[in-house]
N, C-alpha and C positions, 0 to 999 in steps of 0.2 A: 508512441508505443501503445500496446494494449495493456489495459489494467483489469484485474479481476479482485473484488474483495468479497470474501466468503466467510460465513459463520457456520456452525454446525447445522443450522436449520435453514438458511436462506443465502441467497446471492444478494449482496447490498449494492454493489456497484459492478458495472461491467461496461467499458467503453474505452475511448482513446484518451490519453493524457501525455503532456509534454514532461512533466516532472511529478515525482511522489515523494513526499518527506514522510519518514516512519521513526517511531520512537525504538531505536535500538537499545539493548541493554547497556551499551558502553555510552549511549547518547544518541540523539537524533541524527540522521543521516538522509541524504537526498539521492534519489535514483533518477537519472535522465536518460534520454535516447542513446542507445548503443553503450549502455553500461555494462562493464565486465560482469560476467556470470557471479551471482551471489546467493548464498542462502543465509539468513540471520534469524535469531530469536528475537522477538519484540516484547517490550514491556507495556504496561498501560500508559497511555498517552494520546496525543493528537496525530493522526494521520491526515496529511494535507494533500489534495490532489489538485493540479493546476494544468490548464490548457486543454487542447483536445475538445471533448464534447462538454467540458465545464470551464467556467472561467476560473474559480476557486471553490472548492468544497472541503469542509473539515469534518472529520469523523473522530470520535473519542472511542478507542479500542481498549479491550481488556486483554492484554497480552496475544501472543500468537506467534506466526512464523511468516517471513517474506522470502520469496524466491524471485529472482529475476534472471532471465536467459533469453537471449534472440529478440529483444525488444518486447517480452511478454513479462509482466510483473504480476505475481499471484500473491495475495495477502491472505492468509488463513488465521482470522481473529478468534479468539475464545468467545468474544461478547463484543457488541459495538452499540453506540448511539449516535445521534446527530448532533 
């Protein structure tokens, strides 16, 4: 699936991934290929990208929103660090 991680001022990641783990407000959850469409609010925490163009990459985000549909995942983070 295609993953984009964006902040208000830059694109942090753009590429292929096989799974994305995000910090939802009710707990972390994982998005895999062919996931049902979803939009969720994110809290501060770890965002983990696996497979595709990276083996495993971890980002620390400061809140935001995730949308997944048609094998495209978009994370809009208020802030991020590596």
